[in-house]
C-alpha positions in Angstrom: 53.1 -81.5 34.4 56.7 -81.9 33.2 59.3 -80.2 35.3 60.2 -77.8 32.5 56.6 -76.8 32.1 56.2 -76.5 35.7 59.1 -74.0 36.1 57.8 -72.0 33.2 54.3 -71.8 34.5 55.4 -71.0 38.1 57.9 -68.2 37.0 54.9 -66.6 35.0 53.1 -66.5 38.4 56.0 -65.9 40.6 54.7 -64.1 43.8 56.6 -63.0 45.6 59.4 -62.6 43.1 62.9 -63.1 44.3 65.2 -60.2 43.7 68.8 -60.1 45.0 67.7 -63.0 47.5 64.7 -60.9 48.5 61.0 -61.9 47.9 59.1 -58.7 46.9 55.4 -58.6 46.0 56.1 -57.5 42.3 55.6 -59.1 38.9 57.4 -56.7 36.7 59.2 -53.4 36.6 56.0 -51.7 35.5 54.0 -53.0 38.5 52.4 -50.6 40.9 54.8 -51.6 43.6 58.1 -50.9 41.5 56.6 -47.6 40.2 56.2 -46.5 43.5 59.5 -47.6 44.8 61.2 -44.2 43.7 59.9 -42.2 46.6 61.0 -41.5 50.1 61.4 -41.0 53.9 60.9 -43.2 56.9 59.4 -43.1 60.4 62.0 -42.3 63.2 62.3 -43.8 66.4 59.5 -46.3 66.0 59.1 -49.5 67.8 60.2 -52.8 66.3 59.1 -56.5 66.7 61.3 -59.6 66.1 59.5 -62.7 65.9 61.4 -66.1 66.2 59.6 -69.2 65.0 60.8 -72.3 66.5 59.9 -74.8 63.8 58.6 -78.3 64.9 57.1 -77.9 68.2 59.5 -77.1 71.1 59.6 -79.3 74.3 58.5 -76.8 76.9 59.0 -79.0 79.9 62.7 -79.4 79.1 63.2 -75.8 78.4 61.6 -74.3 81.5 61.7 -76.8 84.2 59.2 -76.6 87.1 61.5 -77.5 90.1 58.6 -77.3 92.5 57.2 -80.6 90.8 60.7 -82.0 90.1 59.9 -85.5 91.4 56.8 -85.7 89.1 58.7 -84.2 86.3 61.3 -86.9 86.5 58.8 -89.6 86.8 57.0 -88.6 83.6 60.1 -88.4 81.5 62.7 -90.5 83.3 64.8 -91.2 80.0 65.1 -87.4 79.1 64.7 -85.5 82.4 67.3 -83.0 83.2 69.1 -83.7 86.5 67.9 -81.2 89.3 71.7 -80.3 89.9 72.1 -79.3 86.3 69.0 -77.0 86.1 69.8 -73.2 85.7 67.9 -71.7 88.6 66.4 -68.2 88.0 67.1 -65.2 90.3 64.2 -64.5 92.6 62.4 -67.6 91.4 63.8 -70.7 93.0 60.7 -72.8 91.8 61.7 -72.6 88.2 64.8 -73.2 86.2 66.1 -73.3 82.6 67.7 -76.1 80.6 71.6 -76.0 81.4 72.2 -74.9 77.7 70.3 -71.6 78.2 73.0 -69.6 80.1 72.5 -66.5 77.9 68.6 -66.5 78.4 69.1 -67.1 82.0 71.3 -64.0 82.2 68.6 -61.9 80.5 66.0 -63.3 82.9 68.1 -62.2 85.8 68.5 -58.7 84.4 64.8 -58.3 84.0 64.9 -58.4 80.2 63.2 -61.8 79.5 59.7 -62.9 80.4 58.3 -66.5 80.5 54.7 -66.9 79.3 53.7 -70.2 80.8 51.7 -73.1 79.2 50.7 -71.3 76.1 48.3 -72.8 73.6 44.7 -72.2 72.3 41.3 -73.9 72.9 40.8 -77.3 71.2 44.4 -77.5 69.8 45.3 -79.4 66.7 48.4 -81.2 66.7 49.1 -81.3 63.0 52.3 -79.2 62.2 50.6 -77.5 59.3 47.4 -76.9 60.8 48.6 -75.6 64.2 51.2 -73.4 62.8 48.6 -71.9 60.5 46.4 -71.2 63.6 49.4 -69.6 65.4 50.3 -67.4 62.3 46.7 -66.4 61.4 45.5 -66.1 65.1 42.1 -67.8 64.4 40.0 -70.4 66.4 40.9 -73.9 65.7 37.6 -74.3 63.8 38.2 -71.3 61.6 40.6 -70.4 58.6 42.1 -67.2 57.4 44.4 -66.4 54.5 46.2 -63.5 56.2 48.4 -63.3 59.2 47.9 -61.4 62.4 51.0 -59.3 61.9 50.1 -58.8 58.3 46.7 -57.5 59.1 48.3 -55.1 61.7 50.6 -53.7 58.9 47.9 -53.5 56.4 45.9 -51.5 58.9 48.9 -49.3 59.7 50.0 -48.7 56.1 46.7 -48.7 54.2 46.8 -49.1 50.5 50.2 -51.0 50.5 51.8 -51.7 48.0 50.5 -48.7 45.8 52.2 -45.5 46.6 54.9 -47.1 48.6 57.6 -46.1 49.6 56.3 -42.8 50.5 57.1 -39.8 52.7 55.8 -41.8 55.8 57.5 -45.1 55.0 60.3 -45.6 52.6 61.6 -48.8 53.9 60.1 -52.3 53.8 57.3 -52.8 56.2 58.6 -56.0 57.4 61.6 -58.3 56.8 61.7 -62.0 56.9 64.7 -64.3 56.7 63.8 -67.6 55.2 62.9 -69.4 52.0 59.2 -70.1 52.5 57.2 -66.8 52.9 55.3 -67.0 56.3 51.6 -66.5 56.6 52.3 -64.3 59.5 53.3 -61.3 57.3 50.2 -61.8 54.8 47.8 -59.1 54.9 45.3 -57.6 52.4 45.9 -60.6 50.1 49.5 -60.1 49.7 52.8 -60.4 51.5 53.6 -57.1 53.6 57.3 -57.3 53.4 60.6 -58.5 51.9 62.1 -62.0 52.3 65.8 -62.6 52.4 66.3 -66.2 51.5 69.4 -66.7 53.7 72.5 -64.6 55.3 74.6 -65.5 52.4 72.1 -63.8 50.1 72.0 -60.8 52.3 75.8 -60.4 52.2 75.8 -60.7 48.4 73.3 -58.0 48.1 75.4 -55.5 50.2 78.6 -56.7 48.4 80.4 -58.2 51.3 82.4 -61.5 51.4 81.1 -63.7 54.2 81.5 -67.2 55.6 77.7 -67.5 55.7 76.4 -70.5 53.6 73.6 -70.4 51.2 70.8 -72.4 52.7 70.2 -75.7 50.8 67.2 -75.8 48.4 64.6 -78.5 48.8 64.3 -81.3 46.4 62.4 -82.0 43.3 60.2 -79.3 41.5 60.2 -76.8 44.4 64.0 -77.0 44.6 64.3 -76.4 40.8 62.0 -73.5 40.9 64.0 -71.9 43.8 67.2 -72.5 41.9 65.8 -70.9 38.8 64.6 -67.9 40.7 68.0 -67.4 42.3 69.7 -67.3 38.8 67.3 -64.4 38.0 68.3 -62.2 40.8 68.6 -58.5 40.0 69.6 -55.3 41.8 66.8 -53.3 40.1 64.5 -52.8 43.1 64.9 -49.7 45.3 63.8 -51.7 48.4 67.1 -53.5 47.9 68.9 -50.3 47.7 67.4 -49.1 51.1 68.4 -52.2 52.8 71.9 -51.9 51.5 72.1 -48.3 52.8 71.1 -49.4 56.1 73.5 -52.2 56.2 76.3 -49.9 55.2 75.2 -47.6 57.9 74.9 -50.1 60.8 77.3 -52.1 62.6 77.3 -55.1 65.0 79.0 -54.1 68.2 78.5 -57.3 70.1 80.3 -60.7 69.6 78.1 -63.4 68.0 78.7 -67.2 67.8 81.3 -67.8 65.2 81.0 -69.9 62.0 82.0 -72.9 63.9 79.1 -72.8 66.0 76.8 -73.2 62.9 74.1 -71.0 64.8 71.8 -70.0 61.9 69.5 -68.1 64.2 72.4 -66.0 65.5 73.5 -65.3 61.7 69.9 -64.0 61.2 69.6 -61.9 64.3 73.1 -60.4 63.5 71.5 -59.0 60.3 68.5 -57.8 62.0 70.5 -55.8 64.6 72.8 -54.4 61.8 69.7 -53.1 59.9 68.0 -51.6 63.0 71.4 -49.8 63.8 71.6 -48.6 60.3 68.3 -46.8 60.6 66.1 -49.2 58.7 62.4 -48.4 59.8 60.9 -51.8 59.1 58.4 -52.7 61.8 58.6 -56.4 62.1 61.4 -58.9 61.5 60.7 -62.6 61.2 63.5 -65.2 61.7 63.4 -68.9 62.5 65.2 -71.9 63.9 64.2 -75.3 62.9 64.6 -78.9 64.2 62.3 -79.0 67.2 60.2 -81.9 66.1 62.2 -84.3 68.5 60.2 -87.5 68.3 63.5 -89.4 69.0 67.0 -88.8 69.9 66.1 -85.7 71.9 68.9 -86.2 74.3 72.2 -87.9 73.9 74.3 -90.0 76.2 73.5 -87.6 78.8 70.1 -85.8 79.1 71.8 -82.4 79.1 73.3 -83.2 75.7 71.7 -84.1 72.3 69.5 -82.4 69.7 67.4 -80.4 72.0 70.3 -79.0 73.9 72.0 -78.0 70.8 68.8 -76.2 69.6 68.3 -74.4 72.9 71.9 -73.3 73.1 71.6 -71.8 69.6 68.4 -70.1 70.7 69.9 -68.8 74.0 73.3 -67.7 72.6 71.6 -66.0 69.6 69.0 -63.9 71.7 71.7 -63.0 74.2 74.1 -61.9 71.5 71.3 -59.9 69.8 70.0 -58.2 73.1 73.7 -57.3 74.0 74.1 -55.9 70.4 71.0 -53.6 70.7 72.2 -52.4 74.2 75.6 -51.5 72.8 73.9 -49.7 70.0 71.5 -47.8 72.3 68.6 -49.2 70.3 67.3 -51.9 72.9 64.5 -49.7 74.2 62.8 -49.7 70.7 63.2 -53.5 70.1 60.9 -56.3 71.4 61.6 -60.0 70.7 59.2 -63.0 71.2 59.3 -66.8 70.3 56.6 -69.1 69.2 56.3 -72.8 68.0 53.9 -75.2 66.4 52.7 -76.5 69.8 54.2 -78.0 72.8 55.1 -81.6 73.6 53.7 -84.3 75.9 54.7 -84.2 79.5 55.5 -87.9 79.1 58.5 -89.0 77.0 58.5 -91.8 74.6 60.6 -94.9 74.4 62.8 -93.3 71.8 64.2 -90.7 74.1 62.1 -88.2 72.5 58.5 -86.4 72.9 55.6 -86.4 70.8 53.1 -83.4 69.8 51.4 -81.9 72.8 49.5 -78.9 74.0 51.0 -76.1 76.3 54.5 -74.8 76.3 56.4 -71.5 77.1 56.7 -68.5 74.9 59.4 -66.1 75.6 59.4 -62.4 75.2 62.5 -60.3 75.6 63.6 -56.6 75.7 63.6 -53.7 78.1 60.0 -53.0 77.4 58.4 -55.8 79.7 57.1 -55.0 83.0 56.7 -58.5 84.5 58.9 -61.6 83.9 56.3 -64.4 84.6 52.9 -64.7 83.2 51.0 -67.8 84.3 52.5 -70.4 86.9 54.6 -73.4 86.4 52.6 -76.2 84.9 51.0 -78.4 87.7 52.3 -81.8 87.2 50.1 -83.3 90.0 46.7 -82.0 89.2 47.0 -80.0 86.0 47.7 -82.6 83.4 45.5 -83.6 80.5 43.5 -85.8 80.3 42.0 -84.8 83.6 40.6 -88.4 84.1 42.9 -90.6 82.1 41.7 -94.1 81.1 43.1 -97.1 83.2 46.5 -97.8 81.9 46.7 -94.5 79.9 50.4 -93.3 79.8 50.4 -90.1 77.7 49.8 -86.9 79.5 49.8 -83.3 78.3 50.4 -79.9 79.8 47.1 -77.9 80.3 46.8 -74.6 78.6 47.0 -71.5 80.8 47.4 -68.6 78.4 45.9 -68.2 74.9 48.6 -67.2 72.6 46.3 -64.4 71.3 46.4 -62.6 74.6 50.3 -62.0 74.1 49.6 -60.8 70.4 46.9 -58.5 71.8 49.4 -57.0 74.4 52.0 -56.6 71.7 49.6 -54.7 69.4 48.1 -52.5 72.1 50.9 -51.9 74.5 54.0 -52.2 72.4 52.8 -50.8 69.0 50.2 -48.6 70.5 47.4 -49.8 68.3 43.9 -48.6 69.1 42.2 -51.5 71.1 39.1 -51.5 68.8 41.5 -52.1 65.9 43.4 -54.9 67.7 40.0 -56.5 68.3 39.4 -56.5 64.5 43.0 -57.7 63.7 42.6 -60.7 66.0 38.7 -61.2 65.2 37.7 -60.7 68.8 38.7 -59.2 72.2 41.4 -60.9 74.3 42.1 -60.0 77.9 45.5 -58.7 78.8 48.5 -60.7 80.3 49.7 -57.5 82.0 53.0 -58.2 80.3 53.7 -54.6 79.8 52.0 -53.2 82.9 52.2 -53.4 86.6 48.5 -53.4 86.8 46.8 -56.8 87.4 43.1 -56.9 86.6 40.5 -59.4 87.8 39.4 -61.7 85.1 36.4 -63.1 87.0 35.1 -63.6 90.6 36.9 -65.9 92.8 39.5 -66.4 95.5 42.4 -63.8 95.7 44.9 -66.7 95.9 43.6 -68.3 92.8 46.1 -67.5 89.9 43.3 -68.0 87.3 41.4 -65.0 88.7 44.1 -62.6 87.7 45.2 -61.3 84.2 48.7 -62.2 84.8 47.8 -65.8 85.6 49.5 -65.4 89.0 48.5 -64.4 92.6 49.4 -60.6 92.9 52.5 -59.7 94.7 53.9 -56.6 96.5 54.9 -55.2 93.1 51.5 -55.3 91.6 48.8 -52.7 91.3 45.5 -54.6 91.5 42.3 -53.6 90.1 39.1 -55.5 90.8 36.6 -55.1 87.8 32.9 -54.1 88.0 30.9 -57.2 88.6 33.7 -59.4 90.2 33.8 -60.4 93.8 37.2 -61.4 95.2 37.3 -63.3 98.4 40.4 -62.4 100.5 41.7 -65.0 103.0 44.3 -65.7 104.0 46.1 -62.3 104.3 47.3 -60.9 100.9 49.7 -58.5 99.5 49.7 -55.8 96.8 51.3 -52.5 95.8 48.0 -50.9 95.8 44.2 -52.0 95.3 41.5 -50.2 93.5 37.9 -51.7 93.5 35.8 -50.3 90.6 32.2 -49.4 91.2 30.3 -52.6 91.1 33.3 -54.7 92.2 33.8 -56.2 95.6 36.5 -57.3 98.2 34.9 -59.8 100.6 37.2 -60.7 103.6 36.6 -64.3 104.9 37.6 -63.7 108.5 40.1 -61.6 110.2 42.3 -61.1 107.2 43.9 -58.0 105.7 45.7 -56.9 102.4 49.2 -55.6 103.1 49.5 -52.6 100.7 53.3 -51.8 99.9 52.9 -48.8 97.7 
């Protein structure tokens, strides 16, 4: 197909159409969506989710460093290992530390506003960028496929019939907002995008009529780039969603200091917009932003292992999240906002000869906000007995981080405990039931029979502590020995605690 024909054909089908830098599911002014854009009021005081996609596959082992296994960590990746003296130790958790570039996120952890979900992945992981990202966005098994995203299905269930008769008295604002050029599958539901796409920060400031130092993101090459340029030329202020966004932007303010233009922190630029819209009263339920560059096969570190590409990316991530959370605090909106990160996959425990890391399995997710009830889910990856393959072939070098937590358990908790979705609906949205991680609860549930001191027995992926309310589920027998501790313990009918000798449970509550 000739390039001119490609553009002509593509614009006849354009979905979503870009309007004022926004992608809206609309083909013409006479469409059902645009006809319905003349109506009105929004939900008040509702909870918001901010999803941060770390594109490329983040190296979790240089992000959250298991200090209890430091000698093994250093041996696995001698040419990129962070010096032990440079690791940012976490308050109350001396066995774990952050990359030295992550001062802002370390402060949030120390304040109780950031949680680490350790060694997250899914069964039978796929290490292709495209396929694995699709699995994370659609929340399906690695052997299954879906055309809709988990968050899009949630929005489709919560706001039935969209886009017909929206905006309406219940919801006058966009259901979701994404900042980025390529619409994410995460927000697809019911056969369509469930939100609005702002191409980049420059497009946002153009929409609201403000001058800014923000740069328009470059377009890709070739046909796709030509199409994107053409669509940008056709931008218009005709759609009412754009007016609602402008209204919120005019009403909202950023009260915190964000990284300046010299820092070239594109994630901070995006989160700054999100905070302003939240403060301005926009009732969108989900925001989706991204930071790229995490596919660090080579040159992950510089002259020093604390410098280089990965350090720069983690600094951007940390500085952006810290500024955003501070902004929410100053706005008095932080109790209504939850943030979380995800990436394509983790990277191998072993580094390569190019001072980089190749595609791997488990890696941490971060969840942040005042709504979390625990800061650690799962344990540090076991670099002695917990690497994959379990029985490596003679001479095998490459090792992977074993999965502890299925990412869909986190999604399930977000839907159930943050958004208040009926659990049966959550099971439908995620295609099956997933056990809780206890991220938003002080209650820790037994997941199977086994020893009290086995982390895999418990929903939090950790041995219960003096702060935990323990529940032993029907059909589970928990062996106690040595002495254990919990805030309180309840054994359901049909459950059992078996003491293996003269041991007790110290109850602190």
